[in-house]
N, C-alpha and C positions, 0 to 999 in steps of 0.2 A: 194595172191589175185586170181591169174589164177585157182586156184583149186576151190576156192568157186564158181567161175562163172559156173563151169561144173557141179555142184552137186545141181541143184534145184529139189524142191519136185515135183515128178511126179505125174499124176492123176492115175496111175497105182500103188497100194497098194504094190504088189510083187516088184515091182523096189525099192521103199522106204525101204521095210523091208529088202531086200537082203543087201542094202548098208548100212543101220544102224546097222543090225547084225555083219557085218564084222568090221564096225569102231568102235563099242563100244565092239566088242570081246565076244558078248554074248554066252555063253556056257565055254569061257574060263575064264572069269571072273564070279564068283560065285554071286557076289553081285550086278552084272547089269542084270536087269530082261526085258524081253520081253514078254508082256501079250497080246494074241492074243484074241479077243473078238468079238462079233458081237452084236450090238443094231439096232433095226429097219429094219434089213435084210440088214444092211451095215457093211461090215468087217473093223475093226478096230486094230490098234496095241497101245500098251502103254508101253513106255520105261521110266525106272526109275532106280535109284541108292536104293538098299536096305539099310536102315540106315539113308538115308536122307530124304526120303519120310515120310509124317505123315500118318500113317495107318489107322487112324479114318476118316480123311478127304478122302483118297482114296477109302475108303468103301462108305462113303457117295456119292461121285461123280458117282460110278459105280451103286448105288441104283437109283439116279435119272434117270441116262441114261438108265436103265434097265425099267423104266417105262414109256418112251417114245413110242408113236405109230408111225408105219410107214409112215403115211402121214404128221407128223409133222417135217421130215428131208427129204423130198422129193427133196426139192429144196433149193438152199443157205445151204447147210448143216452147213458150217464153221459159217457164220455170225449168222446163227440161235442158234447154240450152244454156241457162243461167248456171245451174247446178252441177251438170253433167257433162257437157258437149263442148262447151267454149273454155278450153284450159288457159284461163288468165286470171290474174290475181285482181287489177284494177277495173272492176265490172259494175255495172248498176241498169235499173231498169228508168224510164222515164214516158210517162202518159200526156205531158204537156208538148206540144209541138215548138212553142216558142222558146221553150227551155232547152230543147233539142237543137234548135237554131244556134243558140248563143253557146252550148256546149260543142257543137262543132266548129264554130268560129273561134273556141278557144282552143282547138287542136284535138279533140275527142273524135271519135267514130262512132257515127250511129248506124245501127242495123234495125231497118224497119222491117216487119213481117206481114205480110198478107194474112188477115184473119185472127190478128192479134191487137189489142187496143194499147199495148205497150210496146215502146222501142227499147233497144238495148243500147247502152252508151258503154264503149270500151275504150279506156283512157291507154291509147296507144301512141301519145304524142311525144314527141321530142323538141326541144327548143335549141337552135343554135345558140352556143354558149362557148365562152372562153373558159380557160382553166382558172382555178382559184389561185392567182397570184398574188404577191405581197404588195400592199396598196403603196402607191408613190408617195402619197402625203404623209404617211403613219409608219415610215420604215424604222426599223430597230436594227442594233447591232447584232443582238441575241434576242431569238424568240421565235414564234412561229412565221413561217413564210406564207401562209395561206390567206386569202381574202376573200370578202364577198365578191359576187359576180351578179349579173343581171338576171339570172333565172331564179325563181322563188324557192323551188324545193331545193335547190341547191343550197342557198343561204339558211333553210331551216334545217338542212342536215347537218351543216357546218355548227349551228347553234346548239343542236341536241347532241353533237358529239362532243362539246365541252360540258353541258348540262345535263347530267342523266337523272336528273330528279324526277321521280313520278310525278310530282305535282306541276311540272313545266307544262304550261298550256299554250296552244298554237290556235288560235281563234281565226278563223277564216272569214274573211267579207270580199264583197265584190264594190266597188265604187265607180261611179261613170256610168250615166245613161247609156251611151255609146260605146265608149272605151271596155267597160266591163273589166276594170283593172283589178287583179287579184291584190288583197292584201291581208297579212296577217298579223295580228296582234298577240304578242308573245309576254309571258310574265310567269313568276313562280307562285302559284296559289297560296302556297304555306307561308310565303313572306310577303308578297305585296301587298299593299293597303286595297283592300276591296273598294273603298270608296275612289281612290284614285283611279283603280282600273275600270270603274264603271263611268267616271267623268271622261277618259280617254274615249272607251268605247263609244259613248254617246256622240262625243265630238265628231269622230270618225263617221260613224254612222248618219250622220246630220249633213254630210257632204252632199250638196245636190248640183252637179254640174255633168255636163255631157262628156267630160273625159279629163285625164290627168297626164297632159302632155309632157310636162316636168317631173313626175311621177313624186318623189319624196317630198320635193320643194314646193309642189303645189299641196300636198297635204299639210305641211307644216303652216303655210299661209291660211289655211282654213281653220286649223284646231289653234292656233296661238293666239288669234284674235288682235293682235298688234302690228297692223299692217305698216303702219309708217315707222315703227321701232325699228332701228338698224342693228340691234342686238339681237342675238338668236337666242329664242325661248327654248329651243330642243340643242340636241347634240347630236351630230352625223359622226358615224364611224364606219369603215370599212374591214375592220378588225375583228373576228368572231371572239377572241378571247377578251377584246375590251368589251363588246357586246356582253359576254357572258359574266364578266366581273359586275357590271352594272345590274344585272338579273339578279345575282346572289345579294346585292345591296337592297333590292327592293323597287327597282326602277322598272318601267314597262317600256318594251321596245316595239317599234312597227317595221316591218318587213315589207316592202312594196315590189312588186314584179316588176322588171325593167330595170331596177335600180342596183347598183353595188354597195348604195349607202342605206344603212339601218338608222331609224331614228330613235334615239334614246331620250325618254321624258320620267319624269321634269328634271331639269337641269340648272344649276347656279351659273353665277360668273366664274365660279372657281372650277368648275367642271371643265370649262373649255380652256383652261390652262393645264391640265392634265395630260401626261404622255406615257405610252407605256414603256418607253426607254426608262424612265425614272423607277420601274418596279423590276426592270429587268437586270437591276444592278443592286450590290449591297445597299442598305439603309444611310449609310454615312454618303455614300456615292450619289445615291438617287435624292438626298436631300440638297447636296451641293448643285446638281443638276437642276432641281426645282427652285434653288434660290437664283442660279443665273438665269433661269427662263424668266422669272418674275422681274429681275433688273432688265432684261431684254422688253418685256412688254410694257414696264413703266416708263422705259426710255422713249419706246415707239409713241407713247401717248403725250408725255410730258416734257421731254427734253428740249424740243424745237420751241414751244411756248416759253419755257425757262429761259433759254439762251437769248430768244429775241427780245424778251422782256428787258434783261440786262443789257443786251446790245443797244437798244433802243434809248435805255434809261442807264447810262454808267454810273451816274451818282447814287444808285442803288447799291453797287458792288463795293466790298470793303477793298483795303489796299491789295491783300494778297491774291484777291481773284482779278485784278485790274488787268490782265492778259486777255479777259473775255471780250470780243466783241472785234469786229474788224478795224484794222488800224487806219484803212482810208474807205470813205465812203464810196460805194461803186456808182456805176452810171445809172443802176436801176434802184429803186427803192428796196429795202431789205424784204419787207414782206411780200413784194410781188416777184423777188427771186425765189422764195420759198414756195410761193403758188405755183411758179413756173416749173420747180422741179417736182413738186407733189404731182402736178398734170403729167410732166415727162415721164415720171417713173411709172404713172399707172399706163400710159401708152406703151412704154417698154414692156410691162408686164402683160398687156393685152396682145401685143405684137409677138412676145415669145410664145403665146398659147397657139397663134395662127401661124408661126414660121416653121416650116419644114426642118428636120434637123439637120439636113444638108446644109441650111442657110443659116444655122446657128451661129456660128464662126462670123458671119457678115454682120449680124445683129449685134453682137458682143462689141465688134469694132465701132459701130454706130453709136452704141450706148457710151463707150470710153470717149467718143468725140464730143458727144452732148453734155456729158457733167464732167469731164475731165480737164486737163490742163489748158486745153485749146479754148474751153467755154471760159476758164478763168482768165486767160490771157488776153481775150478780146474783150473783158470787162461785163461779159453777161451775167456771171457770178462772181462772188468773193469766195476765197478758197475756205472760209470758215464755215460758209452755208453748206457747200459743198461735203466738206468733213463731218459737220453734225446731221445731215440729212442722210449720210451712207450710215451712221450709227443707227438713226431712227429706221431706215430701210433692214438693216439687219434685225432688229427688235421687231419688225413687222413680220418677217420670214420667220423668225423664231417663235412666233406665236403659235401653238400647234392647232388652233381652229381657225381654219382660213375664214370663216364667217366672221369670228370675233376680230381678227386682223383688220377686215373690211370697215367693220364698224368703228373700231378704234382710230382708223384714218380718218373717218368722218368728223369725230368728237376732236381729233388734232387740230383739223382745219377750222372748226368753230372755235377752238379755244386761241388759235392764232389771231383769227379775225377780231375775237373780244379783246385780246391783248393790244393789238394794233391800235383799236380804237379808244379804249378805255384805258389802257397801261395797267398798272398794278392793279386797281379796282376791276378790271375786266377781267385779268387772270384768275383773282382770288373768287369773284363772283362766278365766273365759268366753272371753276372746280367744285364750289359749294353746290350748284345747280346740278352739275353733274353728278355727285355724290348722291343727292337727294334724290334725283331721278331715278337712279340705279336702285336706290333703298326702296322706292316705291312701286318697281317692276316686280311681277310675281309670274312662275310659270307653273300652271295648275295648282295655283293657291300655295306654292313654295316661294319664300322670297328671295330674289334674284342674288343679294348679297349674303344671304345665310352661308357659314356660322359667325360672319363680322355683323350684319346687321339683321336680325337680333343676334346678341354675342352668344356664343356657346364656346367656352373654355376648350373642351375635349375636341369638338370638331375641328376648331380654329387651328390648334395644333396640328392636326393632321393635313389641314390646308398647308399650313406653312412648312411642315418637314414632311419628310417621308418616312412614317413611321415603321417599323418593324412588323411585318404581317403577324406574328402571335400577338402583339399588342393591340392589333385592330379586331378586338374582340366583339364591337358591338356596331350594329348597321346605323345609317344616318338617322338621327331623330326625326328630321323634318320631313322623311317619307312615310313616317308612321307605319313601320312594318309589323306585321303580325307576329314575327319571331324577331325580337329586337337583337339576340345574342347570335353570334356567329357559330 
C-alpha cells in the first residue's frame, strides 16, 4: 500500500513515462509497447500490450485524436477527452501509476498526457478465446450446446443470458499478488443467504498467494479448508444452465478468469450425483436414469469389497450364491490381483489423456491385452476379478462428478485393504467409519450428507427421485434462502 501512495501521476509527462517504461520493462518485453504521440500540440504516450489491444479500435481512436484542433484541448484536457472526444464505452481515469501498470498488463490501454495529473484507461482488450462449445464431461442428448470458456467476460455473459433477474450480482475481485487473477462471485441477492455470501467473499478475499496457476482448483483448496479430504467440497460445472439452476436455488458461484469450470458452493454429496440429462427427460425417465446412476456409483464403491469378502470367506455365502468366487485359486493372491488392476486402470486413464487421438486405437489394443483373455490365460488374473472390476470401472465412469469418482476410488481401495486384513469386521467397520466421516463433513456450514443426515423427507425424496418441476416449488432448506418459495 505504501508503494502506491508514492507513485501518483505527475503533470510532467517525462516523470510518468520514465516510471512506466521501467515498471513495464518497455524494450525488454517485445510485446509491451510505448507509443509517443502529439495531438493538438500536447505530448502524449500510449501504453499497451500487443496481442491484447484491438488494432482497429486503436486506429480509430488515433484518427479521432489527430482531427482535433489546438483550441479544443487547451483547458480541462482529460475531462474533454473523456466526455467528448474519445468515442468509446469502456473508459476511465486513473491517478495511480501502479494501478496503471496493473491495468496495462491486464490488457487495457493507458493514455498519459503532458500537463494532466490523471491518465485515461481505455478497455480495448480482447483475449484469445475459443468458442462456447459443449463440455466433454457434461454432455446431454437434448439441451444447450454452449459451455463456459476460459474468458471471464464470456462466462459472465453466458450466465446473465439465463439469469435475467435484476438482483443477480457479479462482484469482481483480484486475487494473487503477481498473477492479479480476475474473479467474479455471483449470486441472486433476493434469494441467497447473506451470511453464506459474506462467508464465501471473506474466504476468497483472504487468499494470500502470489498467483493462481491452477485457477479454480487453487481457489477451492484455499476456501474449503479440508486439504487432505479426497471428497470435493465444491462442485464444478462447465454448463451455464447447470450454474443457473443452482443460482436459482440460492447457491453462490465463483467464476475464475482462465478456467472454463465454474465453482458452485456449497454442495452436498448428492449434488455430485446430479446430471443435466436427468432433467432433460420426462420425470419418470429422469427418475429411472437417476436410479441407474445411483446403482453405478454404489457398485463402484462397494461391489469389489463385497465380492472379495465372499470370495475370501465362502462360508459366509448361502447355497444359492455359492457360484460367487473363483473356482480355482490363482497364482497371485486375490487382493494383489485387484490392486494391480486398480493401478493398471489408472495408468490407462492417464495414458489416454496424454495419447494423441491418432494413437487411441493402439492404446485400446494394449488395454485389451492387459486386462483381457491373455492376462487371464497366463494366470495373472482370474476371470471373475476382470468381470467385477469391469463393472466397477463402468460405475466410476458413470459418476457425473470426476472429483467424486476419484474420491470413491480411494475409499474403495481402503475398504478392500480393511476387508483383506480383518475380513467381515474390517468391512463393517470400514463402512461405518466411512458413513460417520461423511456425516461429520460440512461445506460452508452445510452437512455433506443432507438431507440424509440430518434427515429431511421432502428433500430426500427429491434426491432419490426426479420430481416434476411443478412440484419442486421450494428451495433447499439447508441453504437458508431469503425467498424459500420458487
